[in-house]
C-alpha positions as CSV (number, residue, x, y, z in Angstrom):
1,M,0.0,0.1,0.0
2,T,1.5,3.3,-1.0
3,S,0.7,6.6,0.8
4,A,-1.4,9.2,-0.8
5,Y,0.3,11.9,1.3
6,S,4.2,11.9,1.2
7,D,4.3,14.9,3.5
8,P,3.2,13.8,7.0
9,A,1.6,17.1,7.7
10,A,-0.4,17.0,4.4
11,L,-4.1,16.3,4.7
12,G,-6.8,15.3,2.3
13,P,-9.1,17.9,0.7
14,L,-12.0,17.1,3.2
15,L,-9.8,16.4,6.3
16,S,-8.0,19.8,5.8
17,T,-11.4,21.6,6.2
18,I,-12.1,20.0,9.6
19,H,-11.1,22.5,12.2
20,S,-13.8,21.5,14.8
21,P,-16.8,19.2,15.3
22,S,-19.1,21.6,13.7
23,D,-17.4,21.1,10.4
24,V,-18.2,17.5,10.6
25,K,-21.8,18.4,11.0
26,N,-21.7,20.6,7.8
27,L,-20.5,18.0,5.6
28,T,-23.0,16.0,3.3
29,D,-23.8,12.4,4.0
30,E,-22.0,11.5,0.7
31,D,-18.8,13.3,2.1
32,L,-18.5,11.2,5.3
33,P,-17.2,7.9,3.6
34,K,-14.6,10.0,1.8
35,L,-13.6,11.7,5.0
36,A,-13.3,8.4,6.7
37,E,-10.9,7.1,3.9
38,E,-8.8,10.4,4.2
39,I,-8.5,9.8,8.0
40,R,-7.4,6.2,7.6
41,Q,-4.8,7.1,5.0
42,T,-3.6,9.9,7.1
43,L,-3.3,7.7,10.2
44,I,-1.3,5.0,8.2
45,D,1.0,7.5,6.8
46,S,1.7,9.5,9.9
47,L,1.9,6.7,12.3
48,S,4.5,5.0,10.0
49,K,6.9,7.8,11.0
50,T,6.1,8.2,14.7
51,G,4.6,4.8,15.8
52,G,1.5,4.6,17.8
53,H,-1.9,2.8,18.2
54,L,-2.7,2.2,14.6
55,G,-5.0,-0.8,14.8
56,P,-7.4,0.6,17.4
57,N,-7.8,3.9,15.7
58,L,-8.3,2.4,12.2
59,G,-11.2,0.5,13.8
60,V,-13.1,3.5,15.3
61,V,-13.1,5.9,12.3
62,E,-16.9,5.5,11.7
63,L,-17.7,5.5,15.3
64,S,-15.8,8.8,15.9
65,L,-17.4,10.4,12.9
66,A,-20.8,9.3,14.1
67,L,-20.3,10.6,17.5
68,H,-19.3,14.1,16.4
69,R,-22.0,14.2,13.7
70,V,-24.8,13.5,16.3
71,F,-23.4,15.0,19.6
72,S,-21.6,18.3,20.3
73,T,-18.4,18.6,22.3
74,P,-17.3,20.1,24.5
75,D,-20.8,20.5,25.9
76,D,-21.5,16.9,25.3
77,K,-18.8,14.6,27.0
78,F,-17.1,11.6,25.3
79,V,-15.0,9.5,27.8
80,F,-12.8,6.9,25.9
81,D,-11.6,4.0,27.9
82,V,-7.8,3.9,27.9
83,S,-8.1,6.6,25.1
84,H,-5.5,5.1,23.0
85,Q,-8.2,5.0,20.3
86,G,-8.6,8.7,20.6
87,Y,-6.5,9.9,17.4
88,V,-9.6,10.1,15.3
89,H,-11.3,12.3,17.9
90,K,-8.3,14.5,18.0
91,M,-8.3,14.9,14.2
92,L,-12.0,15.9,14.3
93,T,-11.5,18.4,17.1
94,G,-9.1,20.8,15.5
95,R,-5.8,18.7,15.8
96,A,-5.6,17.0,12.4
97,D,-2.7,19.2,11.2
98,Q,-0.8,18.0,14.2
99,I,-1.4,14.3,14.0
100,H,2.0,13.8,12.5
101,T,3.5,14.9,15.8
102,I,1.7,12.3,17.9
103,R,3.8,10.7,20.7
104,T,6.8,13.0,19.9
105,Y,8.3,15.5,22.3
106,K,6.1,18.7,22.5
107,G,3.7,17.0,19.9
108,L,0.3,15.5,20.6
109,N,0.1,12.9,23.4
110,G,-0.8,9.3,22.4
111,Y,-3.7,9.4,24.8
112,L,-6.4,12.0,25.6
113,L,-5.4,14.9,27.8
114,R,-7.7,17.5,29.6
115,T,-4.8,20.0,29.1
116,E,-4.4,19.4,25.4
117,S,-8.0,20.2,24.4
118,E,-11.4,21.4,25.7
119,H,-12.9,18.5,23.7
120,D,-10.9,15.9,25.9
121,S,-13.2,15.8,28.8
122,Y,-11.3,13.0,30.6
123,G,-7.6,11.8,30.3
124,A,-6.6,8.2,30.6
125,G,-4.0,5.5,29.8
126,H,-5.3,2.7,31.8
127,A,-8.2,0.4,31.2
128,G,-11.5,0.3,33.0
129,T,-11.8,4.1,33.8
130,A,-14.5,5.1,31.3
131,L,-17.7,4.0,32.8
132,S,-16.9,5.2,36.3
133,A,-15.7,8.6,35.2
134,A,-18.4,9.0,32.8
135,L,-21.0,8.2,35.4
136,G,-19.5,10.7,37.8
137,M,-19.8,13.4,35.0
138,A,-23.5,12.4,34.4
139,A,-24.2,12.6,38.1
140,A,-22.6,16.0,38.2
141,R,-24.8,17.0,35.3
142,D,-28.1,15.8,37.0
143,L,-27.1,17.6,40.3
144,S,-26.4,20.8,38.4
145,G,-29.7,20.6,36.4
146,G,-27.8,20.2,33.0
147,D,-29.1,18.5,29.9
148,H,-26.1,17.5,27.9
149,H,-25.1,14.0,27.0
150,V,-22.4,11.8,28.4
151,V,-21.1,8.9,26.3
152,A,-18.7,6.4,27.5
153,V,-16.8,4.4,24.9
154,A,-15.2,1.1,26.0
155,G,-13.7,-1.9,24.3
156,D,-14.9,-5.3,25.0
157,A,-11.6,-6.0,27.0
158,A,-12.5,-3.2,29.4
159,F,-15.4,-5.3,30.6
160,T,-13.0,-7.9,32.1
161,C,-11.8,-5.0,34.3
162,G,-13.0,-4.8,37.9
163,P,-13.8,-1.0,37.8
164,T,-16.0,-1.3,34.7
165,L,-18.1,-4.0,36.5
166,E,-18.3,-2.0,39.5
167,A,-19.5,1.0,37.5
168,L,-22.2,-1.2,35.7
169,N,-23.5,-2.0,39.2
170,N,-24.2,1.7,39.8
171,I,-25.4,3.2,36.5
172,A,-29.0,2.6,36.8
173,E,-29.1,3.7,40.4
174,T,-27.3,6.9,39.6
175,T,-28.7,8.4,36.3
176,K,-31.4,8.0,33.7
177,K,-29.5,9.6,30.9
178,F,-26.3,7.7,30.0
179,I,-24.9,6.0,26.8
180,V,-22.3,3.3,26.8
181,V,-20.8,2.2,23.6
182,L,-19.3,-1.3,23.7
183,N,-16.7,-1.3,20.8
184,D,-16.4,-5.1,20.4
185,N,-13.4,-6.2,18.3
186,E,-12.4,-9.2,20.4
187,W,-9.0,-7.8,21.2
188,S,-7.3,-5.6,23.8
189,I,-3.6,-5.7,23.0
190,D,-3.9,-9.4,22.6
191,K,-6.9,-11.7,22.0
192,N,-9.4,-11.4,24.8
193,V,-10.0,-14.3,27.1
194,G,-12.4,-15.3,29.8
195,A,-16.2,-15.8,30.3
196,I,-17.1,-12.2,29.4
197,A,-15.1,-12.4,26.0
198,R,-17.0,-15.8,25.2
199,Y,-20.3,-14.0,26.1
200,F,-19.7,-11.1,23.7
201,N,-18.7,-13.6,21.1
202,A,-21.9,-15.4,21.5
203,L,-23.9,-12.3,21.2
204,Q,-22.4,-11.4,17.8
205,T,-22.5,-15.0,16.6
206,H,-26.2,-15.5,17.4
207,P,-28.0,-17.2,14.4
208,T,-30.0,-14.2,13.6
209,Y,-27.3,-11.6,13.8
210,S,-26.1,-11.6,10.2
211,A,-29.6,-11.4,8.8
212,V,-30.6,-8.6,11.0
213,R,-27.5,-6.6,10.2
214,R,-28.3,-7.0,6.4
215,Q,-31.9,-5.9,7.1
216,A,-30.9,-2.9,9.1
217,A,-28.5,-1.8,6.5
218,D,-31.2,-2.1,3.7
219,F,-33.7,-0.4,5.8
220,V,-31.3,2.6,6.4
221,E,-31.1,3.0,2.5
222,K,-34.7,2.9,2.0
223,V,-35.9,5.4,4.9
224,A,-33.0,7.8,4.6
225,G,-34.5,11.2,5.2
226,K,-37.6,9.9,6.9
227,A,-38.6,10.3,10.5
228,V,-35.9,9.1,12.9
229,R,-38.4,7.5,15.1
230,V,-39.4,5.1,12.5
231,L,-35.9,3.9,12.1
232,A,-35.4,3.9,15.9
233,H,-38.3,1.4,16.2
234,K,-36.8,-0.9,13.6
235,V,-33.3,-0.7,15.2
236,E,-34.9,-1.4,18.6
237,E,-36.9,-4.3,17.2
238,G,-33.8,-5.7,15.4
239,A,-31.9,-5.5,18.6
240,K,-34.5,-7.4,20.5
241,N,-34.4,-10.1,18.1
242,L,-30.8,-10.6,19.1
243,L,-31.1,-10.8,22.7
244,F,-30.6,-13.9,24.7
245,Q,-33.1,-14.7,27.4
246,N,-30.6,-13.2,30.0
247,V,-28.7,-10.4,28.6
248,L,-26.0,-9.3,30.9
249,F,-26.6,-5.5,30.6
250,E,-30.3,-5.8,31.2
251,K,-29.6,-7.5,34.5
252,F,-27.6,-4.3,35.4
253,G,-30.6,-2.0,34.5
254,L,-29.2,-0.9,31.1
255,R,-31.2,-1.1,28.0
256,Y,-29.3,-3.1,25.4
257,F,-29.1,-2.4,21.6
258,G,-27.1,-4.5,19.1
259,P,-24.9,-5.9,18.0
260,I,-24.8,-3.6,15.0
261,D,-22.2,-3.0,12.4
262,G,-19.7,-0.4,13.8
263,H,-18.5,0.5,10.2
264,D,-22.0,1.2,8.9
265,L,-21.8,5.0,9.2
266,P,-25.6,5.8,8.3
267,L,-26.9,3.2,10.7
268,L,-24.5,4.5,13.6
269,V,-25.7,8.1,13.0
270,R,-29.4,7.2,13.1
271,T,-28.9,5.0,16.2
272,F,-27.2,7.6,18.1
273,E,-29.9,10.1,17.1
274,H,-32.5,7.7,18.6
275,L,-30.4,7.0,21.7
276,K,-30.3,10.8,22.5
277,T,-34.0,10.7,22.9
278,L,-34.2,8.0,25.6
279,H,-34.5,8.7,29.3
280,E,-32.8,5.6,30.5
281,P,-29.3,4.3,30.4
282,V,-28.4,2.3,27.5
283,V,-25.7,0.0,26.0
284,L,-25.0,0.2,22.2
285,H,-23.0,-2.9,21.3
286,I,-21.1,-2.3,18.0
287,I,-18.9,-4.8,16.0
288,T,-15.7,-3.2,14.7
289,E,-12.6,-4.5,12.9
290,K,-9.3,-3.7,14.5
291,G,-6.9,-2.4,11.7
292,R,-9.7,-1.8,9.2
293,G,-8.4,-0.4,5.9
294,Y,-4.8,-1.6,6.2
295,Q,-4.1,-5.3,5.5
296,P,-1.0,-5.7,7.5
297,A,-2.9,-4.5,10.7
298,L,-5.7,-6.9,9.9
299,D,-3.3,-9.8,9.5
300,N,-1.5,-9.0,12.7
301,P,-3.9,-7.1,15.1
302,G,-1.7,-7.7,18.2
303,K,1.4,-6.2,16.6
304,F,-0.4,-3.1,15.3
305,H,-2.3,-2.4,18.4
306,G,0.7,-0.2,19.3
307,L,4.1,-0.2,17.7
308,G,7.1,1.8,16.5
309,T,7.7,3.1,13.1
310,Y,6.9,0.7,10.2
311,K,7.1,0.5,6.3
312,I,3.8,1.3,4.8
313,E,4.1,-1.2,2.0
314,D,4.1,-4.3,4.1
315,G,3.9,-3.1,7.7
316,S,7.4,-4.5,8.4
317,T,9.5,-3.1,11.4
318,D,13.1,-2.9,12.2
319,S,14.1,-5.8,14.5
320,T,16.5,-5.1,17.6
321,A,20.0,-6.5,17.3
322,S,19.7,-7.9,20.7
323,P,17.0,-9.7,22.5
324,T,14.9,-7.3,24.7
325,C,14.4,-7.8,28.4
326,S,10.9,-8.9,27.6
327,D,12.2,-11.5,25.2
328,L,14.9,-12.8,27.8
329,F,12.1,-12.8,30.6
330,G,9.7,-15.0,28.6
331,R,12.5,-17.4,27.5
332,A,14.2,-17.6,30.9
333,I,11.0,-18.4,33.0
334,T,9.9,-20.9,30.4
335,D,13.3,-22.7,30.7
336,F,13.2,-22.6,34.4
337,A,9.6,-23.9,34.4
338,K,10.6,-27.0,32.2
339,K,12.9,-28.0,35.2
340,D,10.6,-27.0,37.9
341,P,6.9,-28.1,37.6
342,K,5.8,-25.7,40.5
343,I,6.6,-22.6,38.4
344,V,3.5,-20.9,36.8
345,A,3.2,-17.8,34.8
346,I,0.4,-15.2,35.1
347,T,-0.3,-12.1,32.8
348,A,-3.1,-9.5,32.8
349,A,-3.9,-9.5,29.1
350,M,-0.3,-8.9,28.1
351,P,1.2,-12.2,26.7
352,G,2.8,-10.3,23.8
353,G,4.1,-7.4,25.7
354,T,5.6,-9.4,28.5
355,K,6.6,-12.1,26.1
356,L,4.8,-14.7,28.2
357,E,3.4,-16.0,24.8
358,I,6.6,-18.1,24.8
359,F,5.5,-19.7,28.0
360,K,2.0,-20.1,26.7
361,Q,3.2,-22.0,23.6
362,E,5.6,-24.3,25.4
363,L,3.9,-24.9,28.7
364,P,0.2,-24.0,28.2
365,D,-1.2,-25.9,31.1
366,R,0.8,-23.6,33.6
367,Y,0.0,-20.3,31.8
368,F,-2.7,-18.1,32.9
369,D,-4.2,-14.9,31.3
370,V,-6.8,-13.3,33.5
371,G,-7.7,-10.5,31.3
372,I,-7.3,-6.9,32.3
373,A,-7.7,-7.7,35.9
374,E,-4.5,-6.8,37.8
375,E,-6.0,-7.1,41.3
376,H,-7.4,-10.5,40.5
377,A,-4.1,-11.5,38.9
378,A,-2.2,-10.7,42.3
379,L,-4.8,-12.6,44.5
380,F,-5.0,-15.5,42.0
381,A,-1.0,-15.7,42.4
382,C,-1.4,-15.6,46.1
383,G,-3.7,-18.6,46.0
384,L,-1.2,-20.5,43.9
385,A,1.5,-19.7,46.3
386,T,-0.4,-21.0,49.4
387,E,-0.4,-24.4,47.6
388,G,3.2,-24.5,47.0
389,F,3.4,-23.2,43.5
390,R,5.9,-20.5,42.3
391,P,3.9,-17.9,40.5
392,F,5.7,-15.4,38.2
393,L,3.3,-12.5,37.9
394,A,4.3,-10.3,34.8
395,I,2.6,-6.9,34.9
396,Y,4.0,-3.5,33.6
397,S,5.3,-1.4,36.4
398,T,2.6,1.3,35.6
399,F,-0.2,-1.4,35.9
400,M,1.2,-3.0,39.0
401,Q,0.0,0.1,40.7
402,R,-3.5,-1.3,40.6
403,A,-2.6,-4.4,42.6
404,Y,-1.0,-2.3,45.5
405,D,-3.5,-3.4,48.1
406,M,-3.0,-7.1,47.2
407,I,0.8,-6.7,47.4
408,I,0.7,-5.5,51.1
409,H,-2.4,-7.2,52.4
410,D,-2.2,-10.5,50.6
411,M,1.4,-11.2,49.7
412,A,3.6,-9.5,52.2
413,L,1.5,-9.8,55.2
414,Q,1.2,-13.6,54.6
415,G,4.8,-14.0,53.4
416,L,3.6,-15.7,50.2
417,P,6.4,-16.1,47.6
418,V,4.8,-14.3,44.6
419,R,7.3,-13.1,42.0
420,L,6.4,-9.4,40.8
421,C,8.1,-9.1,37.4
422,M,7.6,-5.5,36.4
423,D,8.3,-4.8,32.7
424,R,8.7,-1.1,31.7
425,G,10.3,-0.2,34.9
426,G,11.6,3.3,34.4
427,L,10.8,5.8,31.7
428,S,8.6,4.5,29.0
429,G,9.4,7.2,26.5
430,D,6.8,8.0,23.8
431,D,3.8,6.5,25.8
432,G,4.1,9.4,28.3
433,P,3.2,9.9,32.0
434,T,0.3,7.3,32.0
435,H,3.0,4.6,31.2
436,H,6.2,5.7,32.8
437,G,7.2,3.1,35.4
438,L,8.6,5.8,37.8
439,F,6.9,4.9,41.1
440,D,7.3,1.3,41.9
441,I,10.3,1.8,44.1
442,G,8.4,4.3,46.2
443,F,5.4,2.0,46.5
444,L,7.3,-1.1,47.3
445,R,10.4,-0.2,49.4
446,H,8.5,0.2,52.6
447,I,6.6,-3.1,52.6
448,P,8.2,-5.4,55.3
449,G,9.5,-8.7,53.9
450,L,9.5,-7.8,50.2
451,I,12.8,-8.3,48.1
452,H,13.2,-5.7,45.2
453,M,16.0,-5.8,42.7
454,Q,17.1,-4.3,39.3
455,P,19.8,-5.6,36.9
456,K,22.6,-3.6,35.4
457,D,22.7,-5.8,32.2
458,E,21.0,-8.7,30.5
459,D,23.2,-11.4,32.2
460,E,22.5,-10.2,35.6
461,F,18.8,-10.0,34.7
462,V,18.6,-13.6,34.1
463,D,20.6,-14.3,37.3
464,M,18.0,-12.4,39.2
465,L,15.1,-14.2,37.7
466,Y,16.7,-17.4,38.6
467,T,17.2,-16.2,42.1
468,M,13.7,-15.3,42.4
469,A,12.6,-18.8,41.2
470,Q,14.5,-20.2,44.0
471,Y,13.4,-17.8,46.7
472,D,10.5,-19.0,48.8
473,A,10.8,-17.0,51.9
474,G,8.4,-14.2,50.8
475,P,7.4,-12.0,47.9
476,S,10.1,-10.7,45.5
477,A,10.1,-8.1,42.8
478,I,12.1,-7.2,39.9
479,R,11.9,-4.0,37.7
480,F,13.4,-4.0,34.3
481,P,13.2,-1.7,31.3
482,R,11.5,-1.7,28.0
483,G,13.9,-2.8,25.3
484,V,17.6,-3.5,25.8
485,I,19.7,-2.6,28.8
486,T,23.3,-3.0,27.3
487,G,23.1,-5.9,25.0
488,A,25.4,-8.0,27.2
489,P,25.6,-11.7,26.4
490,V,23.9,-14.1,28.7
491,K,26.0,-17.0,30.1
492,S,24.6,-20.6,29.6
493,A,23.9,-21.4,33.3
494,P,22.5,-18.6,35.6
495,E,23.7,-18.1,39.1
496,I,21.8,-17.5,42.4
497,L,22.7,-14.1,43.8
498,E,23.1,-13.5,47.4
499,I,20.1,-11.5,48.5
500,G,21.0,-7.9,49.5
501,K,24.6,-8.1,48.3
502,A,25.8,-5.3,46.1
503,E,28.6,-5.5,43.6
504,V,31.6,-3.3,44.1
505,V,33.0,-2.8,40.7
506,A,35.8,-0.3,41.4
507,D,37.3,1.0,44.6
508,G,37.8,4.7,45.4
509,V,38.2,7.1,48.3
510,D,36.8,10.6,47.1
511,V,33.5,9.6,45.6
512,A,31.3,6.6,45.4
513,L,28.9,6.3,42.6
514,V,25.8,4.0,43.1
515,G,24.3,3.3,39.6
516,L,21.1,1.2,40.0
517,G,19.9,-0.9,37.1
518,T,19.8,0.8,33.6
519,M,21.6,4.0,35.2
520,F,24.7,2.0,35.9
521,E,26.0,2.9,32.5
522,M,25.5,6.6,33.4
523,A,27.5,6.0,36.5
524,V,30.2,4.6,34.4
525,R,30.3,7.6,32.2
526,T,30.3,9.8,35.3
527,K,33.4,8.0,36.7
528,V,35.4,8.8,33.7
529,L,34.5,12.5,33.9
530,L,35.3,12.6,37.6
531,E,38.6,10.9,37.2
532,A,39.5,13.5,34.5
533,Q,39.1,16.0,37.4
534,G,41.5,14.1,39.4
535,L,39.1,12.4,41.7
536,S,39.4,8.7,43.1
537,V,36.0,7.3,42.1
538,A,34.4,4.1,43.5
539,L,31.6,2.4,41.4
540,I,29.0,0.2,42.9
541,N,26.1,-1.8,41.4
542,P,23.7,-2.1,44.2
543,R,21.5,-4.8,42.6
544,F,19.1,-4.7,45.5
545,I,16.9,-1.8,46.3
546,K,15.6,-3.8,49.2
547,P,17.3,-5.0,51.3
548,L,20.1,-2.5,50.8
549,D,23.7,-3.7,51.2
550,T,24.1,-1.6,54.2
551,A,27.7,-2.7,54.9
552,V,28.9,-1.5,51.5
553,L,26.9,1.7,51.8
554,E,28.3,2.4,55.3
555,E,32.0,1.4,54.1
556,Y,31.9,4.0,51.4
557,A,30.1,6.6,53.3
558,K,32.9,6.6,55.9
559,K,35.8,6.8,53.4
560,C,34.2,9.0,50.7
561,K,33.3,12.7,50.8
562,V,30.3,12.2,48.7
563,L,28.0,9.5,47.5
564,C,26.0,9.9,44.2
565,T,23.0,7.7,43.4
566,F,21.5,7.1,39.9
567,E,17.9,5.7,39.4
568,D,15.5,5.7,36.7
569,H,12.7,6.6,39.1
570,V,11.3,9.6,40.9
571,L,13.7,11.0,43.4
572,L,10.9,11.4,46.1
573,N,10.8,8.1,48.1
574,G,13.1,6.4,45.6
575,F,16.4,4.6,45.8
576,G,18.4,7.6,46.6
577,A,16.0,8.4,49.4
578,A,16.5,4.9,50.8
579,V,20.2,5.4,50.9
580,I,19.9,8.7,52.8
581,D,17.4,7.2,55.1
582,H,19.8,4.4,56.2
583,L,22.8,6.7,56.4
584,H,20.8,8.9,58.8
585,S,19.8,6.1,60.8
586,A,23.4,4.9,61.0
587,G,24.5,8.1,62.3
588,L,26.5,9.0,59.1
589,H,26.3,12.4,57.6
590,T,28.2,12.0,54.3
591,S,26.8,14.1,51.5
592,V,24.5,12.4,49.1
593,E,23.8,13.7,45.6
594,R,21.0,12.0,43.6
595,I,20.2,11.7,39.9
596,G,16.7,10.8,39.1
597,W,13.4,12.2,38.0
598,P,11.8,15.3,39.6
599,D,8.6,15.4,41.7
600,Q,6.3,15.8,38.6
601,F,4.7,13.8,35.8
602,I,7.1,13.4,33.1
603,E,6.1,14.3,29.7
604,H,6.2,12.0,26.6
605,G,9.4,11.9,24.2
606,K,12.4,10.1,23.4
607,P,14.3,8.9,26.7
608,E,17.5,10.8,25.7
609,T,15.6,14.1,25.1
610,L,13.8,13.8,28.4
611,R,16.9,12.8,30.5
612,E,18.7,15.8,29.0
613,L,15.8,18.2,29.8
614,H,15.5,16.9,33.4
615,G,19.2,16.6,34.2
616,L,19.7,12.8,34.2
617,T,23.0,13.0,32.5
618,A,26.7,12.1,33.4
619,K,27.4,15.9,32.9
620,S,24.9,16.9,35.4
621,A,25.9,14.3,37.9
622,T,29.6,15.4,37.6
623,E,28.6,19.0,38.2
624,K,26.8,18.1,41.4
625,V,29.7,16.0,42.8
626,M,32.2,18.6,42.0
627,K,30.4,21.2,44.0
628,H,31.8,19.2,47.0
629,F,35.4,19.7,45.8
630,P,35.9,23.3,45.4
631,A,39.1,24.3,43.3
């Protein structure tokens, strides 16, 4: 497939006229399919250069057009679950000419942001937030005497998420004017699993579904321009024909419509026009195709959920020269499990992202995907641990925040040996503040009995995983970055590391540099710069965040004038703070300089750009240390 727009900022003739949702309303019905095609082409072209969530956005083009055709933001409110499928919404609300900047530094964010546009009523980045937040908005409208509409758009995967089900339980008791759009494409990032996924599949494969879809489409053509209420009646009757005896949403007190074709734009528009007139909470179930309009995305929806740059012609991407930490993780614990029948692997809808797909393929009986349900995943792991199994729970650092109560109340308090494996520990670059893993040290380091570690390279990473596999005294955690650390080769036989023991790489008497994990290489570069200033510099790889190697820290605090810590984490309550806490308790008053992220949410952009901006560089570390050695 070749691009119609070689210039990433170029827009099609219709899309270039869209500066606000009112422009969508002014188009003719015949223009809308042409605009949909231009939007798809622009997405395919622009995202090939920036990366992003291509598949989900190709799947919601008609839905986004229909919403803006019928409703009026910012007065009406759209709340997109996760909001990674909000690119089309951005394009229809005055940001089309900036879409080529998506996920780049100072460009558009890859998710919705309240600070980016008045049309973004709610920001997100995690699943399961839309229904609860939208219901709060509806309740506020009712209390204030307003009359605007609130529409929550959630994918089918979001309905495996606890907060979504909790919101469903409260909608009918809270408001009588509320629209939920269930965007059903059978995928989150990977193929959806569980009873709810099977239920939605059963709805759309009901024997009468295809026939009613055809009848509805034919009817729209025949009655175009006639009274909407006539069509509404037909849509409603068609939906009733598709209902099972016990439709889930009806039991929650929401009136159910569908499933209908989510790419049939006239049907969507007329259905929304009808739903606007109802005075009861409703669910519209639409069936969409993830990646629609781009064959590579249709052929590989998991890959094109979210990816980096790609070649438009075939969707191919550049491969990394070295295996990523995720690759090593999936391979290592699968190999460990082949020798240890007690090892099991758990993911919360991320087999591809965490590379547990390797485990799934080779040891399917001991692989568990629980859907987008991190709290359940953590408790499920605890149950396995009580029966002598060794669960590895693989969840991104940013999503592990959701299981915080379970880590304290269920794992640590009971001393259960669950292994928390936090991918994307540290800066997550282009994904921005919702996905940066910059808080896990802070929310784990004060929990009694929990072991927490981070490797300086790939070989040490596998050693740490092996150490966790053998550690049964309580919960353990490891944080590791997206992508490659250093590309270091991994030895054939992993070693068990001594818990709480740091590695002293080089001795010194003036300065001690303590570089945690991915920041160890920055400490190495800082050492070179400081030695050029004539200083004697020690270099320490701490390995363990908890327990700290207090003996090594005290030794170098006594013989060096200053310690400098490096971490890919916020400084507040981070690794450096732990070092300061211990030295204070030990009665040592050695100066400590810290390199890490400030007390703010870090924007999106390339890691090297953001590190330079916020002072996470060897040059900055050198300047901080040299202040203690005046000329």
